[in-house]
C-alpha positions in Angstrom: 0.5 0.1 0.2 3.0 2.3 0.8 4.0 2.3 -2.8 1.1 3.3 -4.3 1.2 6.9 -3.0 4.9 7.3 -4.0 4.2 6.0 -7.2 1.4 7.7 -8.4 0.6 11.2 -9.5 -1.1 12.3 -6.4 2.6 11.5 -4.5 2.1 15.5 -4.2 -0.2 15.1 -1.4 2.0 13.3 1.3 5.0 15.4 1.2 7.3 13.6 3.9 10.1 16.6 4.4 6.7 19.0 5.1 4.7 16.0 7.5 8.1 15.5 9.1 9.1 19.4 9.7 5.3 20.7 10.3 4.7 18.1 13.1 8.0 17.7 14.3 8.0 14.4 14.1 11.0 12.0 15.0 10.7 9.3 13.1 12.8 7.5 9.7 11.4 8.9 6.3 10.7 5.7 5.5 8.4 5.6 8.4 6.3 8.5 7.9 3.5 7.7 5.2 2.7 4.6 7.6 2.4 7.3 10.6 0.5 9.2 8.5 -2.5 6.5 7.1 -2.5 5.0 10.8 -2.1 7.9 13.3 -2.4 11.7 11.7 -5.4 11.5 9.5 -7.0 10.2 12.8 -5.6 14.0 14.5 -6.3 15.7 11.8 -2.5 16.3 10.6 -2.4 17.4 7.0 0.0 15.3 4.6 1.0 18.3 3.0 0.3 22.3 1.8 -1.9 20.3 -0.3 -4.7 18.4 1.3 -7.1 20.0 4.1 -7.3 16.3 6.4 -10.4 18.3 8.8 -11.8 20.1 5.7 -11.5 16.7 3.6 -13.3 14.3 6.0 -15.8 17.2 6.9 -16.7 17.9 2.8 -17.3 14.3 2.2 -18.9 13.3 5.2 -16.0 10.1 6.2 -16.5 7.7 8.4 -13.6 8.2 10.6 -12.3 4.6 10.2 -11.8 6.1 6.9 -8.3 7.3 6.0 -9.2 10.4 4.0 -5.8 11.0 1.6 -6.7 7.0 0.4 -10.0 8.2 -0.4 -9.2 10.7 -2.4 -6.6 8.5 -4.1 -9.4 6.1 -5.0 -11.5 8.5 -6.1 -9.0 10.5 -7.9 -10.7 10.5 -11.3 -13.7 12.0 -9.4 -14.1 15.4 -11.0 -16.0 16.6 -8.4 -13.6 15.9 -5.7 -11.0 18.2 -4.4 -8.2 18.0 -2.2 -8.9 21.0 0.1 -10.8 24.2 0.4 
């Protein structure tokens, strides 16, 4: 699953350097995406400047168990879906 984000054109929506510095995380680079997928989204951390986690969850009325970035990537071709306000 992790490779999907790095290999797709949606990878701009997860910026590991930005994520690590913004939330002052003491993690290895290879651990950052996993952190967001399992912990960060629950804390409403944004994975990059281009994706607003809290807004996205509210806009698309996501169940709290659904990861918003994963939802976005699965629905990227829906022209009505946006990653931020």
